[in-house]
N, C-alpha and C positions, 0 to 999 in steps of 0.2 A: 493444583489448579491456581492457588494463590500466587505461587512463584511465577507461573506463566503469565498471570494477569499483571503482576508487578513489572515483569520484563516488557510486556506489551504496552503497559501504561507509559513506561519510560520512552519507548519508541514512539508511541502515539502522541506524546506531548509535543513532539516536533511537527506533527501534522497540523496542529491548530496554531492560533496566535499565541504569543507568549509575552509576558512582561506588562500586560495591561492591568491597570488597577482594578480591583474588584473581581477579576476572573480567577476562579479556583478550579483546579483539576478535580475530576470526580473522585470521591473517596474510594477506598478499597471495597467497602460495603456496597456502595453504589455500583461499582464495576462488577462485583460478584452477582448482584441482583439484576443487572441490566439484561435486556433482550438484544442479543447480538445477531439475531436472524439466523437463517440457514447457513451452516458452516459448509463451504464448498469442499469437495474432495480435490485431490491433486489433479485429477483428470478434468473436473469442472473448472478449476482455476486456470489450468493451462488453456482450455478452450476459450474462456473469457479473455485471457491475455492475448491469444492468437487473433481472436476477432477484433479486439481493440487495436492491436498493432496493424492488422490489415486495413482497418478503416482510417487510422491516423497516418499511416505511411503511404497510402495511395499507390499501392502496387510495388513499392520498393521491396526488394528481397531482404530477408532477415533470417537469422538463426536464433531460435529461442533455446536458451541453455540454463540449466541449474535452477529450476523452480524449488524454492525452499518449502519448509513446512508452513502451514497456515496457522497463524496465531491470532487470538482475540486482541482487538485494539479499539481505540476510540479516537474520534476526530472532532475538533471544534470548528463549526462552520461560520459562526459569527460570535458575538460577545456572549450569547446565552445558549445557543443550540449545540448540543453534543450528540453525535451519532455514534453508535456502537456497531462494529462489524468485524472484519478479519483483514489481516495484513499478510500479503504474500510477496516475498522477494524473488526476483528472477534476474537473469543476465540475458542480454540481447546483443547480437552483433548485426549491424545494419550496413548494407552496401551503400557506398557513397556514389556521387555522380559519375565517377570514373569506372564504376563497376567492381571496385575492390571493397572488401569488408573493412570498415573503419576501426574496428577494435571493440572489445567488450565494454558495454555500458551496464552499470549496476542500477537496477530500478526496482520499484515496489508498486503495488496497487492496493488500494483500500476497497474491499469488496463488502457489499451489503445485499443480502437476498438475491444473489445471482446477477448483480450489476456492479460495474466498476464505478465507484463514486469519485475517486481521485487517482491520478497517476503521479508517482513521486520518483525523483531521482535521488539515488543514494550517493552522498558526497563522502569525502574523506572523513574517517572517524565514525561513519555510520549515520551522520546527520541526514535527515530527509528534507527535501525541498519539493514543493509542488511544481509540476510541469515536466 
């Protein structure tokens, strides 16, 4: 569990702001004691992602591929608020305006209690960016 939390913490650190004076990441003890909410199953996460894609792509066709395991994570929402939840990586291929699939995009979502709190794009090297 501690190893998973450490890995998730490293990934989650990219979800929030970084480099601001006075901001500290939650300690391992805080992460272990935190309430992460309901951990979604693979099926629940896939349904959340499909619903999110359907609402944000406004009818554009897509193929959801390669949903990863769901790992505990945390996200900083401003200078003081940290939210705990789960991170799920997935790949999606979206049709462009010409009707052809544009190529695989690597994305992730931050999930808390059955809701997608943030959508993230996975950049080269695994760096996560909002949006």
